N, C-alpha and C positions, 0 to 999 in steps of 0.2 A: 915661274910664278903662275898662280891660277888665272884662268880667264873667267871673268864674271859677266853675267847678263842679269839685269834687274828688271823684273816684271813689276810694273807700278802704274799708278795714275797720279797726275800732278798734285791733287789735293790730299793725297794720303800722307799723313804724318808718319805712319809706320814705314812707308817707303823712304821718306826723308831721313829717318834714323839710319837706315842702312846706306843710303847714298852719301850722307854726311860722314859716317864712319869710314867708308871706303876712301872718300876723298881726303880726309884728314890723315889717313894712313898712306897716302900717296898712291892709291890704287885706282885705276880706271875701270870703267864698266860700260857694257853696251846697254843703253836704255831700251826697254821693250814696253812701249805704251800699251795700256790695256783699257778697253772700253768698259770701264766699271759702270758708268752712268747708263750705258746701253744694256747692262745686265749680263754681259758675257761671262762673268765669273759664276753666274748661277746656272749656266748651261752644262749638261752632262758632257759635252765634247770638251769644253775648257777644263772641267774638273778631271777628266780622264787624262788629258794631255799635259796639264800644268800643275794643278793642286787639288787633290780630292777634298780638301777642307773648304774649298771655295773662297779662299782669302787672298788678298794682296797685302804685302809684297811676297814675291817669290824670288830668291836669289839662286841663280844657276852658277855652280862652281865646277868648271871643267865638265859641264853637262849634267852634273848631279843637282837635282832641285832641292833646295833647302827652304823650309817654311818656319814660321813663328819668329818674330823679330828678336826677342830677348835672347834665346839660345844662339841665334846667328851673331848677335853682337858679342856674346861671350866667346864664341869661336874665333871671330876676327880679332878680338883683343888678345887672345892667347897666341894666335898665329903671328901677329905683327908686334907683339910686345908693347902695345900702346893702349892707354885708357882702360887698363884692367886693374885688378887688385894685386897688391904686392905681398900680402900675407893672408893667413886664414881669417883674421879679424876683419880686414878690409873686404875680403870676399863675402863674408856674412853681411856686412853693411851694404855692399854693392847689390847683392841679391835682394836684401830687404827693400831697398829703394826701387829696384827694378820691378819687383812684384807689386809694390804699392802703386807705382806708376801705371802698370798694366791694368790693375784692378780699379784704380780710383781715377787719377788725373787724366791719363791718356784715354782710358776707357770711356769716361764720361764726356770729356771734351771733344773727342772724335764724333760721338753721336750727337752731342748738343750742336756743334758747329755745322755738321752736315744737315741736320734738320732746320737749323736757323737760317743758313745761308744758301743751301742748295736744294731745298724743296719748296714748292710754290705755296703750300698751305699748311704750315706746321701747326700742330696742336699746341696752343698757347699754354694750356695747363701743364702739359708734359714739359715744355721748355722751362716754365717757371720752376717746376720741381727739380729738373736737372740743374738749373742755374744755382739753386740753393745748395745742392750738394757740391757743386764746383766752388762756390764761395768758401765753403768749409775747407776743401782740399787746397785751394790757393792760400788760404790763411795758414794752414799747416806748413806748406812749402815756404811761404814768406817768413814765417817765424824761424824756421831752420836757417834760411839763407841770410837772415839778419845777423847771424853769428858765425857764418861759415862762407868763405868765398865760393866753394863748390860743395856738392853734396857730401863728399867724403873728406873735405878739408881744404887743403891748399892747392889741389890739382884736379883737373877735370878727368872724369871717368865716363864709361859708357852709361852710367846712371844719369849723368848730366845730359849726355847726347840723347838718351831716350826721353827724358822728361822735358827737354827744351823743345821737342819737335813741334807739337801742336801749338805751343805758345809762340812759335816763330812765324806763324802765318799772320796775315794782316788783321788789324783790330776790327775792321768792318766785317770780317768773317767770324772771328771768335766772339766778338761782343764785349771784350774786356780791354779797358784802358789801363795797361799795366803800369805805365809811367806815373799816372795819377794815383792809382789805387794800391799798387803793389810795387813801390820803388825798389825794394830789395830783389824782387824777381826781375825787374827791368835791368837792374845793375848786373845781375847774374847772367842774363841773356847777353848783355853787352860784353861780359868777360868771355863767354863762349864764342861770340862773334869775332873776338880778337885772336882766336886760335889760328895759327898759320894754316892757310888753305881753306878756311871756312867760307861757305857760300850759302846764300839764302835758299829757301825751299824751291821757289819757282825758277831759280837759276839752275838748280841741279836736276829738276824734274820738268823737262819741256813737254810739249805736246798739247793736244786739244784739251780744253778745260771744260769742267762741268758748267752748265748754265747757272749764272748767279741770280739769286732772287733777293731783292732788297728785304732785309729782315723786318718783321712786323713791329710796329710801335717805334 
């Protein structure tokens, strides 16, 4: 079986996607904490040694460094025969949701949460603009989940594991009360949390945390 090492920082939802997928597939990994807050991923030395794209996470697989979360999830699903598509139609739908998540929900929520909770003086106008976009995206997701237990229907896939990640962090970080405002999303997260082997983000991603700044307002 491959030996995995995951380069991450605890607040990274994209890191959580890979840690959760590996865990649900019964695979262990060596955690490699990365000083993202200290700017190490922007240094030439780190980019040369770990990831020229300057991004976290990086999954080492028997020493080969893999980057970009969505293709890694697809690779793991194919390898372990879990949480993937069963036919061409499902594969199209799975990719559709993965791309939407990367561009819309995860993409915006990662930036919004980071600026809101982990920077001392965020631009309030920027936060307000980003929140309006997120309200739209959450509404789209909630509408779909009101009629489907999981994104592709009756079973969880990597589309669910990808999209649930940033929504699984504490509400004081994300700024969204899902139980009150998006009960369909909250119920979906609870179904994911019931998967055998599931663990919460900060349980899977230990190590020094970013300084938390109480959000404005």
